[in-house]
C-alpha positions in Angstrom: 30.2 -126.0 -7.4 29.9 -124.4 -3.7 33.5 -123.1 -4.4 32.7 -121.7 -7.8 29.6 -119.9 -6.2 31.7 -118.7 -3.4 34.3 -117.0 -5.9 31.3 -115.6 -7.7 30.0 -113.9 -4.5 33.7 -112.7 -3.8 33.8 -111.1 -7.1 30.5 -109.3 -6.6 31.8 -108.0 -3.2 35.0 -107.0 -4.8 33.5 -105.0 -7.6 30.9 -103.4 -5.1 33.7 -102.4 -2.7 36.2 -100.9 -5.1 33.6 -99.0 -7.4 33.7 -96.0 -5.1 37.4 -95.9 -5.1 37.5 -96.1 -9.0 35.1 -93.2 -9.3 37.2 -91.0 -6.8 40.3 -91.8 -8.8 38.6 -90.8 -12.3 37.3 -87.7 -10.7 40.8 -86.8 -9.6 42.1 -87.5 -13.1 39.5 -85.1 -14.6 40.6 -82.4 -12.1 44.3 -83.1 -13.0 43.6 -82.5 -16.5 41.8 -79.4 -15.9 44.4 -78.0 -13.8 47.1 -78.9 -16.4 45.0 -77.2 -19.2 44.8 -74.1 -17.1 48.7 -74.1 -16.7 49.2 -74.4 -20.3 46.5 -71.6 -21.1 48.0 -69.3 -18.6 51.0 -68.1 -20.6 51.9 -65.4 -18.1 48.3 -64.2 -17.4 48.5 -65.5 -13.9 50.2 -63.9 -11.1 53.4 -65.5 -9.7 51.4 -66.8 -6.6 48.4 -68.2 -8.5 50.7 -69.8 -10.9 52.7 -71.4 -8.1 49.7 -72.6 -6.5 48.4 -74.3 -9.5 52.0 -76.1 -9.8 51.9 -77.2 -6.3 48.3 -78.7 -6.8 49.4 -80.6 -9.8 52.4 -81.9 -8.0 50.1 -83.3 -5.4 47.8 -85.0 -8.1 50.5 -86.4 -10.3 51.0 -89.7 -8.4 47.3 -90.4 -9.1 47.9 -91.0 -12.8 50.0 -94.1 -12.1 47.3 -95.3 -9.5 44.5 -94.8 -12.2 46.5 -96.7 -14.8 46.7 -99.6 -12.2 43.0 -99.3 -11.4 42.2 -99.7 -15.2 44.4 -102.7 -15.5 42.9 -104.3 -12.6 39.5 -103.7 -13.8 40.5 -105.6 -17.0 41.8 -108.4 -14.6 38.3 -108.4 -13.0 36.6 -108.9 -16.4 38.9 -111.7 -17.3 38.2 -113.5 -13.8 34.5 -113.1 -14.2 34.7 -114.8 -17.7 36.8 -117.6 -16.0 34.3 -118.0 -13.4 31.5 -118.3 -15.8 33.4 -120.8 -17.9 34.4 -122.9 -14.9 31.0 -123.2 -13.6 29.7 -124.2 -17.1 32.4 -126.9 -17.2 31.5 -128.2 -13.8 27.8 -128.2 -14.6 28.6 -130.2 -17.7 30.7 -132.9 -15.9 28.2 -133.2 -13.2 25.5 -134.1 -15.7 27.2 -136.1 -18.2 30.3 -137.7 -16.5 29.8 -137.8 -12.8 33.0 -137.2 -10.7 35.4 -137.6 -13.9 38.0 -135.0 -13.7 37.2 -133.9 -10.3 40.8 -133.3 -9.0 41.9 -131.3 -12.1 38.6 -129.2 -11.7 39.4 -128.6 -8.1 42.9 -127.5 -8.9 41.5 -124.9 -11.3 39.1 -123.7 -8.6 41.8 -123.3 -6.2 44.0 -121.4 -8.7 41.1 -119.2 -9.4 40.5 -118.4 -5.8 44.2 -117.5 -5.3 44.0 -115.1 -8.2 40.8 -113.4 -7.1 42.3 -113.0 -3.5 45.4 -111.5 -5.1 43.1 -109.2 -7.3 41.2 -108.2 -4.3 44.3 -107.3 -2.4 45.7 -105.1 -5.2 42.3 -103.4 -5.9 40.7 -102.9 -2.3 43.5 -102.9 0.2 45.6 -100.0 1.5 47.1 -98.7 4.9 44.6 -97.3 7.4 44.9 -93.5 7.6 41.6 -92.4 9.1 38.5 -93.4 11.0 35.3 -91.5 10.7 33.1 -90.1 13.3 30.8 -92.7 14.9 27.6 -93.5 13.6 25.0 -94.8 16.3 22.9 -97.3 14.8 20.9 -98.4 17.9 21.1 -98.4 21.6 20.2 -102.1 22.7 21.1 -104.6 25.4 23.7 -104.7 28.2 27.0 -103.0 28.5 28.8 -105.6 26.7 28.0 -107.6 23.5 28.6 -108.0 19.7 26.8 -107.4 16.5 27.7 -108.2 12.7 26.8 -108.9 9.3 28.2 -111.6 7.1 31.2 -110.4 5.2 30.7 -113.0 2.5 27.1 -112.5 1.8 25.9 -111.1 -1.6 25.1 -107.4 -1.6 21.4 -108.1 -1.4 21.9 -109.9 1.8 21.8 -107.5 4.6 21.0 -109.6 7.7 22.3 -108.5 11.1 23.3 -110.7 13.9 23.1 -109.8 17.6 24.6 -111.4 20.7 24.1 -109.6 24.0 26.6 -110.3 26.9 30.0 -111.5 27.2 29.9 -115.0 28.7 27.6 -118.1 29.2 25.3 -116.7 26.3 23.6 -119.0 23.8 20.9 -116.8 22.3 21.8 -115.3 18.8 19.2 -112.9 17.1 19.2 -112.8 13.4 17.4 -109.8 11.9 16.4 -109.8 8.3 17.8 -106.3 7.5 19.7 -103.4 8.9 16.4 -101.4 9.0 14.7 -104.3 10.9 17.5 -104.3 13.4 17.1 -100.6 14.0 13.3 -101.1 14.7 13.7 -104.4 16.4 11.5 -106.4 14.3 11.4 -109.4 11.9 14.0 -111.6 13.6 14.6 -115.4 14.4 16.4 -116.9 17.2 19.2 -119.3 17.2 20.1 -121.3 20.4 23.6 -122.3 20.3 24.4 -125.9 21.6 27.4 -124.6 23.7 27.6 -121.1 25.3 30.0 -118.5 24.1 33.0 -116.6 25.9 33.9 -113.0 25.1 32.6 -110.8 22.4 35.0 -111.7 19.5 32.6 -113.7 17.4 32.3 -113.3 13.5 29.9 -114.4 10.9 31.4 -115.7 7.8 29.9 -117.3 4.8 26.8 -118.4 6.5 28.4 -119.6 9.8 29.2 -118.1 13.3 32.5 -118.5 14.6 32.9 -118.3 18.5 34.9 -119.3 21.5 33.3 -122.0 23.6 32.9 -120.9 27.4 35.6 -122.1 29.6 37.8 -123.6 26.8 40.1 -122.6 24.0 37.8 -124.5 21.6 36.7 -122.5 18.5 33.0 -123.6 17.3 31.8 -123.2 13.8 28.0 -123.2 13.9 25.9 -123.1 10.6 22.8 -120.9 10.7 20.9 -122.7 8.0 21.2 -126.2 9.3 21.3 -125.1 12.9 24.2 -127.3 13.7 27.8 -127.3 14.6 29.9 -128.1 11.6 33.2 -128.4 13.3 35.0 -127.4 16.6 38.7 -127.5 17.3 41.1 -126.4 20.1 43.3 -123.5 19.3 46.8 -124.9 20.4 48.1 -123.1 23.4 45.6 -120.4 23.5 44.7 -118.7 26.8 41.1 -118.8 27.9 38.8 -117.9 30.8 40.2 -114.3 31.3 43.8 -115.5 31.4 44.8 -113.1 28.5 41.8 -110.8 27.7 42.0 -107.3 26.2 42.3 -104.5 28.7 38.5 -104.5 29.5 38.3 -108.1 30.6 35.1 -110.0 29.6 36.6 -113.3 28.8 37.9 -111.6 25.5 40.8 -114.0 25.4 40.1 -115.1 21.8 39.0 -112.6 19.1 37.8 -114.0 15.5 38.1 -111.6 12.5 37.5 -111.7 8.6 39.2 -109.4 6.3 39.7 -109.3 2.5 42.0 -112.4 2.7 40.1 -114.8 5.1 39.4 -115.8 8.7 41.8 -114.9 11.5 42.2 -115.5 15.4 43.8 -113.1 17.6 44.8 -114.4 21.1 47.8 -115.1 23.2 49.6 -118.1 24.8 52.0 -118.6 27.9 54.8 -119.5 25.5 54.8 -116.2 23.9 54.7 -114.3 27.3 51.1 -113.0 26.7 51.9 -110.9 23.5 49.3 -111.1 20.9 49.3 -114.0 18.3 47.7 -113.6 15.0 46.7 -116.8 13.3 45.2 -117.4 9.9 42.6 -120.2 10.2 41.1 -122.6 7.5 37.3 -121.9 7.8 36.5 -125.3 6.7 38.7 -127.3 9.3 39.5 -124.5 11.8 43.1 -125.7 11.6 45.9 -123.0 12.0 47.4 -122.2 8.7 50.1 -119.9 9.8 50.8 -117.7 13.0 52.6 -114.7 13.8 54.0 -113.3 17.2 53.4 -109.4 17.2 55.2 -108.6 20.3 52.4 -106.4 21.5 51.1 -107.3 25.0 47.4 -108.3 24.7 46.5 -106.9 28.3 47.6 -103.5 27.0 45.3 -103.5 24.1 41.9 -102.0 24.1 40.5 -103.8 21.1 41.9 -105.0 17.6 40.8 -105.6 14.1 42.3 -106.9 10.8 42.3 -105.1 7.4 44.0 -106.4 4.3 46.3 -108.7 6.5 47.3 -106.0 9.0 46.3 -106.3 12.6 45.4 -102.7 14.0 45.4 -102.4 17.8 43.8 -99.7 19.9 45.7 -98.5 23.0 42.5 -98.4 25.1 38.9 -99.4 25.5 38.0 -96.0 27.2 37.5 -92.4 25.9 40.8 -91.0 24.3 41.4 -94.3 22.3 43.3 -94.3 19.2 44.6 -96.8 16.8 48.2 -97.1 18.3 50.0 -100.3 16.6 49.8 -102.0 13.3 51.4 -105.5 12.5 51.7 -106.5 8.9 51.6 -110.1 8.5 52.9 -110.3 4.9 56.2 -108.8 6.1 56.2 -109.9 9.6 56.8 -106.3 10.6 55.1 -103.6 12.9 55.0 -99.8 13.5 53.3 -97.6 15.9 50.6 -95.3 14.5 48.6 -92.5 15.7 45.0 -92.6 14.0 42.5 -90.8 16.1 39.5 -92.9 17.3 36.4 -91.1 18.7 35.2 -93.4 21.7 31.8 -91.6 22.1 30.3 -93.8 24.8 33.7 -94.4 26.6 33.7 -98.3 26.8 34.3 -100.3 23.7 33.7 -104.2 24.2 33.7 -105.3 20.4 35.4 -103.9 17.4 35.5 -105.7 13.9 36.0 -104.7 10.5 33.8 -105.5 7.6 35.4 -105.7 4.3 32.2 -105.9 2.4 31.2 -102.5 3.9 34.6 -101.1 4.6 33.4 -100.2 8.1 34.1 -100.9 11.7 31.2 -102.6 13.8 31.5 -101.5 17.4 29.6 -102.4 20.7 30.1 -99.3 22.8 28.5 -99.4 26.3 25.3 -100.7 25.1 25.3 -99.0 21.7 25.7 -100.5 18.3 28.1 -98.2 16.5 29.6 -97.8 13.0 32.7 -96.2 11.6 33.8 -95.7 8.1 37.5 -96.1 7.4 39.8 -94.4 4.9 42.7 -96.4 3.3 45.7 -95.2 1.5 45.9 -97.3 -1.6 49.5 -97.9 -3.0 50.7 -99.8 -5.9 51.9 -103.2 -4.8 55.6 -103.8 -5.0 57.8 -106.4 -3.3 58.1 -105.8 0.4 55.3 -103.3 0.5 52.9 -103.7 3.7 
């Protein structure tokens, strides 16, 4: 039942996150039809220059027609998936009530297949290539120079809790604020005291649990907030720790955990791959490595990094003048150099994470908690596309 609920929550997040894009494409379709009507009605009444301008604008908008059709098809897919979730939940409840564990393995396979379809739908609807980062939005100035803050990427839209962790090593205190508004005002929070101290600032909250690097080790810890207990901990094979392979700013940032549309990731490096960034997909239940990629990018030359839609984006500095400089595509095991401006307002970034629910970057910048909106270029999925 928990998996079915997770799929339902994912569906809600997916619909919320793609609504804005669908509205934009629809408005572009209306504009395109208007321009087409003006062209047809012109019939020589426009000057050659005006006519050419309209034709050029139409050429720019023509690709949107196929994109819109894809969005409409994917919207129908979401409707079907929602109905499957509803049916599956009813079946599971009936089995639990009337027949105990009978048919559990078959039901589990159906849930796993549904999750896979949902992830594929999420990739198609909400994913794209990073083309822009907005100007920074300063939410609050609080704490020391280094730290991290985040929301739960898998929480329902009504859940706006904020977690706050000041400092980059030996810390154990996590503050949980009820809402973003409470975080801004510094009120209505509870405190969690972790059983093991953390290292770095690369923590992430995912589906009710905090994932972090245990101090002076390469151990990943999964701490569950509701039960206030460690659910699982596991060493990340070969991962450097204790400032062996940090980002350029140091701060015990050897291990960086991230969540995007497709799940939980760890970014780190090892002696075996000569200090280049390794990206590993983790099983959020067992913390086992599902698959790893060697990006070839030296971690000590990276300012910070974040994942969007299975793509690792790396900044070339943690100081003023930084930009998103490198992208590694896990689905094709390929990379490219990029040039996406990134306004580093307070000149020292020590934490940078993407939140797929809000399509925003969370940043800790020299004692300031800052948000950036991102712009993604959506492409229709074809074989081999990044």
